VEXLUM-718196 format. One line per 2 residues: their letters; for each residue x, y, z of N, C-alpha, C, CB. Coordinates in steps of 0.001 Angstrom, whole numbers, plus 500000, padded with zeros to 6 digits. Glycine has a CB too. Layout:
VEXLUM-718196
A> X:Y:Z:X:Y:Z:X:Y:Z:X:Y:Z  ...
//
This chain:
VEXLUM-718196
MR> 748447:074694:561901:748836:074111:560639:748786:075576:559899:747756:072783:560008  750137:075785:558957:750020:076987:558156:749006:076934:557081:751279:077298:557567
RK> 748416:078165:556626:747713:078270:555720:748224:078397:554281:747057:079120:556067  748144:077800:553197:748887:077843:551997:748537:079319:551481:748480:076601:550948
LP> 749287:079645:550585:748931:080944:549623:747906:080769:548680:750096:081398:548774  747204:081653:548520:745928:081339:547429:746793:081073:546076:744658:082860:547185
TF> 746222:080547:545163:746855:080323:543820:747128:081677:543075:745909:079404:542925  746164:082682:543056:746068:083932:542301:747571:084657:543203:744226:084861:542519
VL> 747739:084696:544365:749009:085300:544946:750171:084581:544475:749025:085290:546473  750428:083309:544103:751590:082609:543750:751533:083046:542298:751598:080980:544061
AV> 750497:083264:541390:750563:083615:540136:750966:084999:540108:749377:083361:539469  750844:085950:540991:751139:087419:540887:752766:087515:541255:750105:088364:542006
LA> 752961:086766:542188:754595:086547:542588:755478:085941:541427:754756:085438:543907  754717:085065:540940:755556:084342:539662:755637:085350:538402:754706:082830:539091
AL> 754606:086207:538451:754701:087225:537288:755639:088244:537511:753425:087901:537008  755732:088688:538803:756441:089606:539176:757982:089286:539126:755968:089945:540370
AT> 758257:087930:539638:759715:087646:539472:760140:087567:538158:760104:086452:540085  759194:087179:536999:759364:087029:535751:759804:088485:535237:758121:086425:535139
AL> 758881:089285:535416:759259:090805:534852:760660:091508:535641:757787:091923:535192  760937:090892:536650:762289:091449:536862:763421:090747:536661:762424:091846:538012
LT> 763354:089515:536286:764166:088637:535384:764431:089491:533916:763284:087122:535126  763352:089634:533357:763170:090226:531898:763941:091710:532024:761345:090402:531424
AS> 763420:092383:533022:763933:093657:533257:765581:093805:533174:763416:094049:534613  766062:092747:534016:767783:092856:533944:768132:092527:532689:768665:091853:534934
VA> 767367:091634:532089:768025:091294:530466:767887:092877:529641:766815:089798:529411  766464:093276:529757:766572:094577:528901:767554:095720:529225:765286:095209:528913
AA> 768151:095490:530384:768969:096590:530607:770305:096314:530410:768800:097097:531828  770638:095017:529876:771916:094610:529649:772481:095171:528479:771985:093277:529602
TN> 773796:094889:528199:774842:095578:527234:773943:095431:525777:776589:094655:527202  774385:096402:525286:773682:096445:523485:772263:096514:523517:773977:094930:522437
GG> 771668:097028:524402:770126:097211:524362:769486:096043:524921:769563:097429:522918  770243:094829:525223:769132:093914:525573:768070:093536:524878:768628:094264:526468
LT> 766738:093546:525268:765411:093399:524861:765243:094248:523549:764436:093832:526009  765907:095366:523330:765593:096385:522671:766588:096554:521431:765547:097480:523587
PV> 766110:097188:520199:767180:096919:519158:768205:098048:519383:766584:096918:517582  769517:097946:518809:770608:098847:518864:770047:100420:518622:771707:098373:517731
DP> 770746:101404:518935:771012:102503:518510:770957:102735:516999:772103:102756:519015  769894:103378:516310:769853:103365:514797:771073:104451:514204:768207:103861:514276
AS> 771554:104377:513407:772945:104918:512905:772846:105459:511563:774053:103815:512876  771616:104864:510916:771076:105167:509406:769647:105042:509394:771653:104153:508262
PN> 769120:105843:508340:768051:105743:507921:767145:104610:507914:768209:106084:507033  768041:103395:507383:767363:102259:507149:767101:101709:508568:768133:101314:506204
AR> 767719:101594:509575:767711:101038:510895:766679:101599:511608:768928:101209:511596  766371:102999:511174:765332:103464:512038:763625:102895:511759:765454:105065:511873
HT> 763665:102343:510317:762357:101690:510213:762074:100447:511088:762176:101308:508843  763278:099868:510905:763291:098720:512155:762739:099077:513433:764712:098286:512540
VT> 763245:100185:514209:763165:100476:515364:761730:100934:515561:764170:101352:515690  761012:101719:514456:759700:102340:514613:758607:100880:514527:759444:103650:513237
AY> 758962:100135:513652:757973:098688:513606:758239:098280:514956:758417:097316:512391  759353:097936:515675:759727:097396:516830:758798:097966:518112:761228:097685:516960
WV> 758855:099364:518007:757985:099931:519303:756609:099980:519279:758279:101279:519622  756164:100015:517701:754887:100161:517392:754324:098651:517893:754696:100586:515775
IV> 754747:097601:517663:754411:096205:517805:754353:096140:519468:755599:095126:517022  755504:096512:520007:755783:096137:521490:754748:097106:522258:757506:096419:521987
GF> 754599:098563:522020:753666:099020:522543:752322:098626:522595:753729:099873:522240  751690:098310:521239:750385:097635:521650:750402:096355:522208:749546:097515:520600
TG> 751179:095321:521996:751312:093874:522600:751478:093901:523882:752387:093078:522108  752510:095072:524434:752662:095205:525930:751323:095857:526572:753993:096153:526273
FI> 750593:096771:526111:749647:097360:526678:748493:096156:526833:749282:098640:525857  748339:095138:525784:747201:094177:525764:747449:093189:526723:746968:093532:524439
FF> 749027:092933:526788:749252:091753:527737:748806:092265:529236:750936:091248:527704  749513:093577:529583:748705:094049:531064:747569:094103:531347:748830:095134:531467
LV> 746922:094581:530159:745613:094870:530423:744681:093289:530642:745094:095867:529092  745088:092361:529904:744581:091110:529921:744894:090447:531315:745134:090344:528753
EG> 746145:090394:531560:746598:089829:532890:746208:090467:533960:747912:089747:533027  746086:091789:534130:745330:092526:535098:743917:092357:535265:745499:093760:534878
LL> 743008:092091:534195:741935:091731:534447:741735:090281:534712:741277:092174:533583  742718:089513:534418:742616:087870:534909:742484:087968:536280:743971:086840:534579
VA> 743651:088879:536967:744017:088891:538636:742629:089437:539296:745502:090094:539101  742354:090431:538481:741060:091047:539227:739876:089938:539148:740512:092571:538434
FI> 739614:089548:538119:738413:088535:538071:738515:087350:539093:738310:087889:536601  740029:086678:538977:740174:085619:540146:739927:085965:541477:741445:085111:540214
WK> 740085:087239:541689:739930:087585:543199:738690:087968:543370:740815:088651:543750  737964:088506:542442:736509:089085:542847:735527:087776:542785:735925:090406:541670
YR> 735888:086840:542067:734960:085634:541834:735652:084248:542586:734776:085386:540058  736545:084583:543507:736807:083168:544403:736151:082764:545047:737629:083024:545166
SR> 736251:081552:545813:735159:080849:546258:734598:081208:547467:735429:079631:546314  735559:082188:548239:734994:082678:549555:734198:081626:550490:734030:083827:549224
GR> 734856:080700:550508:734411:079526:551259:733404:078754:550923:734134:079804:552356  733160:078961:549578:732070:078287:549304:732314:076659:548717:731350:079197:548336
AR> 731403:075779:548932:731965:074414:548884:732495:074071:547368:730801:073343:549367  733395:073275:547165:733990:073022:545849:732729:072734:544962:735102:071760:545866
EV> 731965:071847:545480:731111:071258:544486:729919:072294:543782:730428:070024:545227  729744:073393:544563:728811:074718:544290:729270:075409:543156:728799:075788:545479
EG> 728769:075468:542044:729133:076306:541065:728948:077689:541457:728460:076013:539915  729847:078504:540695:729820:080138:540970:728708:080777:539959:731471:080914:540624
PQ> 728422:082030:540267:727507:082802:539499:727589:082579:538124:727662:084131:539724  726625:082254:537193:726611:082267:535700:726226:083434:535007:725801:081313:535233
IH> 726906:083923:534222:726798:085198:533741:726833:084812:532134:728020:086242:534337  725466:085508:531654:725095:085160:530248:725085:086519:529753:723676:084327:530013
GQ> 725336:086289:528392:725169:087324:527128:725644:088760:527583:723486:087442:526591  726539:089552:526610:726487:090920:526880:726874:091348:525140:727703:091458:528296
TR> 725902:091414:524543:726285:091805:522862:727171:092922:522853:724931:092288:521865  726956:094024:523374:727903:095305:523125:729351:094798:523563:727404:096759:524107
LE> 729281:094466:524655:730826:093996:525086:731570:093171:524153:730839:093149:526375  730701:092245:523677:731644:091026:522835:731598:091552:521537:731025:089314:522802
II> 730813:092598:520843:731316:093319:519723:732615:094095:520014:730270:094242:519247  732379:094786:521111:733602:095710:521257:734898:094876:521583:733349:096807:522456
WT> 735108:093833:522511:736340:093033:522463:736557:091971:521092:736312:092175:523838  735810:092332:520124:736167:091742:518833:736508:092763:517788:735059:090894:518336
VI> 735952:093814:517927:736615:094971:517123:737792:095858:517174:735905:095720:517092  737787:095756:518761:739298:096595:519115:740502:095506:518556:739554:096920:521165
PV> 740461:094210:518748:741684:093642:518321:741887:093624:517061:741855:092481:518705  740727:093708:516117:741006:093621:514658:741420:095115:514410:739658:093076:513699
II> 741061:095995:515126:741685:097636:514624:743251:097501:514804:741058:099167:515788  743628:097034:516143:745043:096709:516838:745955:096287:515601:744948:095363:518076
LC> 745308:095000:515289:746076:094360:514200:745953:094945:512826:745694:092987:514109  745181:095710:512490:745201:096588:511042:746392:097723:511408:743423:097483:510618
VI> 746394:098089:512336:747445:099171:512881:748714:098638:512524:747412:099453:514509  748902:097399:513200:750324:096946:513155:750554:096526:511886:750685:095869:514104
AI> 749593:095835:511265:749963:095428:509769:750208:096692:508899:748733:094539:509058  749767:097709:509076:749894:098974:508239:751223:099511:508642:748688:100080:508485
VV> 751758:099787:509686:752825:100198:509996:753820:099045:509558:752789:100602:511365  754244:097996:509713:754893:097058:509241:755043:097014:507833:754424:096058:509669
FI> 753915:097114:507024:754116:096856:505593:754552:098247:504987:752744:096250:504880  754622:099255:505810:755158:100720:505665:756444:100732:505861:754598:101716:506571
EL> 756922:100528:506866:758389:100508:507593:759191:099413:506847:758317:100110:509336  758849:098096:506969:760111:097007:506681:760295:097060:505098:759717:095228:507218
PK> 759724:097304:504183:760145:097477:503032:761305:098462:502708:759130:097742:502428  761217:099532:503506:762465:100437:503418:763930:100418:503933:762111:101410:503877
ID> 763784:098954:504776:765139:098834:505426:766125:098625:504487:765230:097764:506400  766065:097892:503324:767190:097562:502579:766884:098297:501199:767411:095941:502479
SP> 765846:099261:501005:765433:099656:499778:766546:100994:499579:763686:100001:499766  766903:101348:498389:767585:102514:497982:766802:103728:498411:767815:102504:496503
TA> 765245:103423:498568:764495:104612:498595:764771:105118:500302:762745:104264:498099  765407:104144:501051:765579:104376:502505:766639:105587:502467:766135:102952:503373
VP> 767406:105594:501668:768681:106503:501573:768304:108000:501373:769632:106040:500315  768606:108908:501928:768300:110364:501616:769089:110635:500012:769011:111474:503024
SA> 768166:111012:499312:768561:111415:498093:769786:112612:497879:767324:111816:497528  769756:113294:499140:770562:114646:499266:771976:113949:499438:770069:115769:500686
SP> 772348:112704:499839:773586:112273:499911:774498:112548:498900:773553:111113:500070  775534:113228:499395:776534:114010:498403:777289:113022:497489:777681:114892:499254
SS> 777351:111742:497616:778129:110851:496982:777734:109277:497244:779502:111169:497397  778271:108599:496279:777881:107015:496849:779183:106314:496543:776440:106132:495976
IE> 779329:105094:496743:780359:103920:496859:779577:102539:496624:781113:103911:498416  780392:101794:495685:779782:100600:495730:780695:099744:495942:779066:100285:494701
VT> 780568:098941:497103:781197:097724:497488:780681:096461:497720:781713:097916:498411  781568:095333:497382:781041:093999:497095:781529:093211:498711:781866:093253:495437
VE> 780395:092760:499144:780357:091772:500518:780327:090561:500072:779123:091900:501530  781545:089903:500338:781569:088445:499997:781695:087579:501297:782792:088129:499005
GH> 780694:086835:501509:780868:085666:502671:781471:084522:502259:779585:085170:503258  782622:084266:503213:783328:083114:503153:783039:082187:504210:784626:083385:503124
QY> 783329:080871:504459:783757:080234:505701:784877:080331:505834:783514:079043:505895  785123:081314:507238:784125:082008:507873:784544:083442:508257:783707:081250:509029
YW> 784395:084131:507225:784869:085410:507493:784173:086406:506243:786602:085361:507527  784316:087898:506246:783798:088714:505325:784807:089311:504569:782999:089625:505872
QF> 784608:089439:503183:785682:090374:502367:785096:091132:501705:786609:089803:501468  785800:092324:501482:785203:093522:501006:785825:093895:499958:785155:094538:501866
DY> 785443:094282:498735:786040:094735:497573:785613:096365:497423:785545:093770:496315  786535:097110:497358:786302:098702:497097:786323:099275:495575:787484:099506:497870
PG> 785912:100316:495541:785977:100727:493992:787402:101025:493360:785124:102064:493783  788142:100936:494204:789764:101409:493808:790545:100020:493659:790625:102468:495191
GA> 789847:099060:494081:790629:097539:493815:791027:097301:495405:792306:097590:492559  791058:097977:496409:791414:097465:497559:790582:096458:498319:791617:098434:498258
RS> 790990:095414:499043:790544:094578:499747:790460:094636:501468:791198:093659:499272  789524:094273:502105:789513:094230:503613:789023:093088:504003:788778:095252:504264
IN> 789436:092455:504944:788861:091367:505976:787895:091560:507200:789948:090816:506578  786597:091343:507056:785908:091412:508278:785566:092841:508794:786699:090715:509254
TL> 786331:093923:508284:786116:095272:508450:785603:095897:507415:787145:095880:508778  784578:096604:507378:784026:097556:506085:784354:098880:506515:782298:097489:505726
YV> 785169:099547:505730:785361:101108:506049:784321:102037:505227:786954:101594:505623  783532:102616:505550:782763:103606:504768:782723:105327:505248:781287:103005:504812
PV> 782716:106020:504478:782592:107325:504924:781160:107860:505422:783055:108114:503859  781291:108778:506100:780076:109342:507128:779258:109940:506107:780522:110551:508419
GT> 778076:109845:506093:777222:110792:505439:777172:110323:503630:777940:112463:505784  777934:109231:503351:777805:109064:501803:776887:107464:501699:779662:109013:500950
RV> 776265:107532:500615:775450:106187:500283:776516:105112:499929:774341:106379:498939  776202:103835:500633:777037:102960:500191:776215:101790:499818:778066:102702:501131
DL> 776276:101344:498256:775562:100357:497738:776298:099248:498038:775265:100494:496397  775904:097990:498335:776276:096940:498403:775928:095807:497695:776197:096817:499284
EV> 776693:095115:497133:776313:093867:496380:776764:092725:497371:777075:093754:494837  776060:091902:497710:776302:090750:498791:776164:089476:498026:775199:090764:500090
VA> 777396:088629:498141:777332:087530:497450:778075:086252:498594:778142:087852:495916  778466:085166:498146:778988:084219:498731:779826:083353:497870:778061:083602:499331
SD> 780795:082640:498377:781524:081641:497414:781368:080394:497924:783020:081878:497212  780505:079929:498933:780614:078536:499344:779233:078131:499649:781575:078315:500559
VI> 778734:078629:500834:777384:078583:501296:776529:079676:501504:777379:078033:502329  775679:079474:502045:774521:080678:502507:774867:081148:503717:772954:080199:502676
HS> 775268:082567:503698:775630:083594:504705:774545:084666:504827:776978:084260:504337  774775:085513:505737:773532:086560:506114:774306:087658:506545:772385:086077:507363
WW> 774280:088682:505643:774941:090209:506267:773974:090790:506869:775516:091345:505211  774466:091230:508255:773652:092051:509213:774246:092656:510094:772786:091442:509852
IP> 774317:094179:509926:774681:095099:510849:773593:095915:511383:775627:095878:510330  773062:095473:512844:771786:095988:513117:771501:097482:513282:771403:095395:514209
AL> 772736:098232:513254:772675:099600:513410:772738:100110:512264:773566:100135:514186  772701:099578:511264:772784:100124:509830:771771:099710:508765:774064:099760:509288
GG> 771186:098654:509391:770098:098192:508306:769663:096813:508782:770714:098098:506675  768505:095990:507743:768271:094768:508056:769290:093816:507613:767098:094463:507617
KI> 768963:092175:507544:769638:091233:507126:769405:091122:505676:769380:090131:507844  770348:090518:505195:770224:090275:503736:771184:088927:503432:770738:091705:502838
QA> 770680:088183:502706:771143:086726:502494:772564:086998:501328:769614:085613:501722  773644:086214:501598:774542:085867:500829:774571:084810:499948:775332:085793:501417
IP> 774038:084535:498824:773917:083426:498555:774808:083286:497366:772621:083096:498459  775428:081778:497066:776258:081497:495995:775517:081578:494772:776880:080240:496131
GH> 776167:082350:493630:775420:082454:492453:774208:083222:492083:775146:081429:492245  774070:084062:493364:772696:085061:493311:773105:086218:494164:771164:084333:493983
PN> 773483:087254:493519:773993:088455:494335:772565:089536:494906:775170:089402:493170  772595:089780:496005:771598:090595:496501:772203:092057:496846:770964:089892:497734
HM> 771175:092826:496835:771664:094349:496967:771014:095115:497891:771533:095114:495747  771829:095944:498642:771070:096629:499527:771984:098104:499742:770817:095654:500930
SF> 771399:099142:500498:772046:100402:500575:771864:100942:501913:771555:101338:499559  772598:101855:502534:772849:102528:503635:773537:103779:503521:773468:101776:504408
VA> 773470:104500:504452:774128:105873:504950:774354:105741:506569:773046:107279:504590  775719:105958:506718:776017:105936:508161:775870:107404:508466:777505:105306:508564
ER> 775228:107565:509520:774811:109071:509860:776043:109721:510488:773485:109178:510951  776531:108852:511339:777586:109253:512310:778816:108518:512446:777073:109266:513527
AG> 779945:109001:512748:781230:108138:512731:780999:107347:513931:782696:108973:512781  781710:106075:513867:781753:104871:514763:781884:103704:514494:780908:104743:515353
TY> 781987:102302:515289:782160:101047:514825:780895:100493:515028:783242:100313:515432  780446:099799:514267:779269:099203:514392:779287:097757:513991:778348:099920:513682
EG> 779094:096811:515158:779100:095410:515100:778195:094323:514297:778973:095168:516244  778525:093655:513698:777688:092857:513463:777926:091237:513272:777217:093406:512531
QC> 777150:090304:512633:777679:088998:512377:776709:088144:511523:777980:088311:513694  777289:087500:510911:776476:086541:510088:775509:085683:510685:777282:085714:509430
AE> 774227:086068:510324:772961:085535:510980:772507:084247:510124:771727:086734:511008  773269:083640:509556:772895:082374:508908:773811:081202:509456:773035:082516:507313
LC> 773208:080025:510034:774117:079078:510525:774899:078541:509164:773305:077885:511393  776381:078737:509019:776759:078429:507890:777971:077181:507994:777158:079748:507250
GV> 778162:076766:509371:779116:075657:509771:779522:075737:510919:780200:075529:509070  780521:074843:511494:780853:074740:512703:781424:075970:513345:781639:073738:512770
YH> 782061:076624:512678:782691:078029:513160:781709:079290:513068:784009:078387:512216  780613:079134:512605:779549:080367:512374:779945:081424:513227:777976:080021:512722
AS> 779970:080865:514664:779894:081886:515680:780643:082891:515620:780076:081483:516778  782094:082546:514918:783187:083506:514927:783101:084375:513550:784629:082705:515075
MI> 781820:084296:512899:781975:084744:511855:781592:086570:511751:781186:083769:511052  782522:087148:512586:781711:088598:513069:782154:089410:512080:782076:089325:514637
AR> 781488:090577:511794:781635:091667:510942:781640:093063:511685:780551:091597:509941  782227:093993:511352:782061:095436:511669:782065:096363:510721:782934:095846:512455
VV> 781492:097440:510870:781600:098762:509881:782116:099807:510350:780418:099275:509398  783122:100447:510097:783845:101768:510682:783283:102941:509872:785583:101734:510526
AE> 782598:103843:510347:782011:104754:509546:783291:105769:510091:780221:105133:509824  783948:106541:508972:784829:107517:509661:784833:108880:508307:786643:106639:510087
TQ> 785724:109756:508634:785726:110871:507811:786226:110508:506284:786621:111939:508494  786130:111417:505330:786436:110980:503926:787789:110762:503734:786008:111922:502927
SE> 788635:111539:504494:790363:111505:504377:790827:110043:505227:791210:113163:505312  789881:109802:506227:790108:108432:506779:789941:107282:506040:789367:108231:507778
YV> 788943:107545:505256:788355:106283:504383:789214:106007:503150:786791:106574:503827  789815:107114:502465:790746:107430:501264:791856:106625:501863:791129:109147:500900
SD> 792436:106581:503396:793621:106131:503749:793510:104645:504058:794129:106914:504839  792259:104385:504636:792024:102961:504732:791869:102001:503684:791051:102823:505350
TG> 791488:102476:502555:790981:101862:501386:792021:102098:500174:789537:102453:501075  792928:103031:500319:794001:103435:499331:795083:102672:499275:794479:104665:499531
PT> 796192:102835:498365:797337:102025:498127:798166:101585:499441:798220:102794:497184  798100:102472:500465:798684:102008:501814:797896:100927:502675:798824:103241:502695
AA> 796680:100634:502225:795641:099488:502712:796430:098011:502559:794105:099504:501649  796981:097929:501284:797614:096683:501168:798687:096345:502155:798133:096596:499914
ET> 799325:097251:503188:800401:097066:503819:799854:096395:505116:801203:098338:503955  798386:096412:505449:797767:095723:506339:797123:094488:506093:797025:096422:506791
LG> 796975:094197:504788:796000:093186:504303:796479:091691:504947:795989:093189:502549  797706:091714:504852:798237:090178:505301:798045:089956:506958:800068:089987:504899
RQ> 797970:091167:507633:797545:091060:509083:795987:090760:509135:797895:092465:509901  795341:091271:508154:793729:091002:508316:793523:089802:508001:792762:091814:507484
EW> 794255:089047:506834:793950:087860:506443:794261:086967:507476:794527:087556:505287  795354:087068:508253:795614:085950:509199:794478:086050:510479:797265:086080:509770
TG> 794391:087081:511094:793608:087533:512301:792176:087182:511765:793832:089231:512740  791589:087608:510579:790184:087374:510250:789929:086069:509680:789697:088363:509337
VC> 791065:085176:509220:790627:084308:508387:791481:083103:509224:790926:084667:506722  792857:083002:509038:793654:081844:509552:793422:081520:511194:795244:082193:509263
AT> 793573:082669:511775:793711:082625:513374:792510:082088:513940:793955:084054:514051  791296:082190:512945:789842:082024:513706:790068:080319:514203:788185:082330:512402
CH> 790507:079651:513242:790909:078312:513557:792100:077634:514397:791025:077896:512512  793100:078346:513923:794515:077807:514121:794934:078696:515243:795548:077897:512761
GN> 794454:079635:515894:794874:080651:517141:795701:081502:516498:795665:080011:518479  795874:082661:517570:796458:084127:516939:797906:083923:516795:796203:085553:517964
LG> 798807:082913:517458:800080:082727:516859:800400:081610:516311:800960:082931:517608  799391:080843:515631:799252:079455:515026:799537:078404:516180:800324:079243:513742
QG> 799312:078614:517254:799438:077591:518251:798468:076584:518302:799480:078121:519443  797328:076802:517471:796150:075312:517249:795079:075936:518036:796662:073449:518055
GF> 793959:075435:517955:792624:075853:518339:791581:074809:517990:792281:077162:517681  790661:075411:517149:789881:074249:516611:790608:073523:515315:788395:074798:516183
GP> 791635:074106:514778:792412:073406:513755:793925:073498:514348:792222:074130:512196  794716:072574:513858:796089:072194:514480:796888:073309:514592:796865:071175:513705
SI> 798033:072918:515400:799096:074033:515434:799586:074100:514040:800342:073758:516485  800084:075537:513564:800814:075347:511948:802042:076361:512258:799644:075980:510296
SS> 802371:076931:513476:803479:077982:513650:804848:077446:512983:803723:078298:515293  804743:075959:513078:806331:075682:512613:805986:074764:511334:807462:074743:513946
NP> 805182:074833:510803:804710:074035:509437:805343:074710:508287:803027:074036:509174  806419:074207:507517:807029:074610:506532:806062:075147:505509:807830:073630:506108
TL> 804855:074750:505543:803757:075348:504069:803752:076816:504437:801747:074654:503972  803944:077281:505450:803804:078787:505856:804906:079618:504764:804284:079022:507711
IQ> 805696:079132:504507:807075:079773:503979:807116:079161:502631:808526:079397:504916  806188:078329:502029:806394:077857:500684:805188:078292:499852:806594:076308:500649
AD> 805482:079233:499207:804659:080152:498201:803441:079239:497744:805630:080672:496788  803977:078253:497070:803154:077689:495700:802267:076778:496694:804220:076678:494239
AL> 802653:076024:497825:802271:075093:498836:801064:075896:499362:803465:074724:499960  801414:077002:500104:800445:077706:500911:799109:078267:499923:801286:078989:501672
ES> 799537:078759:498719:798406:079346:497715:797355:077979:497705:799135:079809:495891  798052:076748:497415:797379:075555:497075:796396:075095:498294:798466:074454:496726
VI> 796758:075045:499417:795905:074998:500660:795085:075803:500765:796450:075078:501733  795258:077171:500619:794147:078115:500739:793288:078351:499683:794577:079266:501058
RL> 793663:078170:498225:792664:078060:497446:791799:076826:497194:793107:078418:496478  792284:075725:497515:791716:074482:497491:791096:073790:498559:792511:073788:497120
GV> 791678:073957:499804:791186:073517:501201:791932:072332:501204:789540:073299:501463  791710:071500:502356:791928:070176:502698:791104:069384:503208:792734:070082:503352
SG> 791023:068017:502802:790106:067278:503282:791115:066035:503816:788922:066963:502166  790133:065272:504723:790904:064059:505435:790072:063455:506098:792011:064339:506340
TT> 790483:062302:506697:789681:061756:507855:789800:062411:509173:790024:060395:508067  790825:062846:509575:791070:063660:510856:790544:065043:510835:792536:063763:511150
GA> 790186:065647:509532:789713:066821:509758:789802:067392:508226:790521:067589:510933  789141:068532:508134:789014:069219:506724:789184:070698:506847:787586:068941:506035
MP> 789444:071548:505969:789601:073115:505905:789175:073479:504816:790900:073692:506035  788010:074041:504570:787344:074650:503443:788250:075712:502496:786113:075384:504048
PV> 788129:075738:501393:788781:076476:500490:788668:078059:500868:788214:076123:499122  789294:078641:501873:789015:079917:502304:789287:081207:501339:789750:080032:503483
GD> 790375:080739:500592:790849:081778:499757:790757:081442:498141:792310:082057:500194  789620:080858:497903:789126:080546:496612:789042:081696:495593:787839:079977:496775
TW> 788667:082711:496166:788676:083892:495495:789626:085016:495535:787702:084328:495740  790756:084696:495997:791600:085741:496462:792766:085999:495285:792235:085300:497947
TG> 793290:086954:495077:794152:087331:494378:795661:087037:494506:793917:088384:494392  796367:087102:493693:797848:087140:493614:798626:087924:494867:798205:087854:492232
PQ> 798238:089336:494848:798691:090135:495951:798198:089721:497289:798325:091484:495733  797166:089277:497299:796566:088508:498582:797331:087558:499206:795380:087795:498300
FK> 797713:086615:498311:798381:085491:498749:799907:086114:498789:798120:084142:497735  800581:087135:498450:801753:087511:498621:801517:088431:500107:802313:088267:497234
AL> 800693:088943:500270:800542:089890:501605:800440:088892:502791:799079:090942:501577  799903:087741:502560:799614:086663:503482:801137:086155:503907:798622:085435:502733
ET> 801528:085800:502744:803069:085051:503170:803943:085835:503650:803875:084415:502066  803978:087054:503377:804969:088198:503904:804557:088101:505377:804743:089877:503187
YL> 803294:088631:505747:803101:088395:507308:803311:087113:507904:801793:088694:507698  803250:085833:507243:803378:084599:507891:804914:084513:508501:803025:083409:506832
QQ> 805677:084863:507282:807161:084729:507428:807627:085870:508638:807942:085042:505836  807152:087172:508711:807710:088056:509696:807282:088069:510950:807620:089203:509353
NI> 805714:087053:511111:805007:087220:512299:804791:085888:513057:803726:087871:511994  804465:084983:511932:804039:083616:512674:804849:082546:512650:802878:083073:512198
YR> 805581:082264:511551:806356:080911:511154:807602:081138:512446:807089:080892:509145  807726:079749:512882:808750:079417:513818:809472:077937:513348:808043:079355:515349
AA> 810363:078141:513082:811091:076760:512674:811074:075836:513757:812605:076931:512261  810701:074539:513515:810839:073441:514398:812058:073221:514983:810520:072357:513821
PV> 812446:072951:516347:813636:072759:516723:814495:071629:515915:813509:072513:518062  815432:071513:515869:816211:070602:515437:816193:069092:515913:817296:071113:515629
GS> 815701:067950:515285:815501:066852:515792:813916:066521:516231:816428:066824:516817  813168:067610:515893:811923:067201:516696:811002:066620:515359:811123:068685:517672
//
């Protein structure tokens, strides 16, 4: 008859298996269980608070679990009958004071670090005062995309362009429901609330593309509400937000707004197929649908363009005529 493994051995094996599984997750893409590599002073405050908390809690976890396994081994039954009580240990005032005071000190240290670091994540004081210049951008959340308005009057969809080393002041708003703006490498989350503008600032310290997503469940297609910030040179920023930016606006509107539901070629997806719908080439009807939305028993479309301007509708109309609309075959 085979002898069963002791309970503590099974517990150790289970702990090791869990550690291996979580280690594989921690080594996964985009940092796994760790914060992304910070690219702004704001994000570094998040990373500092994270590692302080992980360091203390990780040490305590391994200390407690290690002592638990050691005590299980030391005070095991050793063949003693089950009804016989183990040795009774009473009172150790000094030890009890120590294991009460030390956790209190650890919690105080964690609280101090958190209260120092976290308020700086979205505060202008987190941005170096030596920043050579600043720009103000309005971030507007819609179901289900982000719209950005720049100082020169340009707009972009889902991609925010910023110059490296420049302070960027964001006014974050929403036109329909609550959204949450979050680019982990550049700072913390901030809510986009209809009728209640919020503000945050950051400086991108190096060039690159930084991914983010709406962090507030805002509807059925919330998962597709992805954003990115492109930090680039000053000349590239001027090009991407200058007069020539209007040439790409129609494509951005289609790929960032319409294609989310209707497919890249209008072939349908979550929403119906629209590639052969004559509304695409009827300016007034197209604007009405986008500005007011569609309601019905078989489905609904939110008013995705309720804050769009005339040039935006014209840009989309032009793009649809040139790239998406395909007349239905005669007799279909």
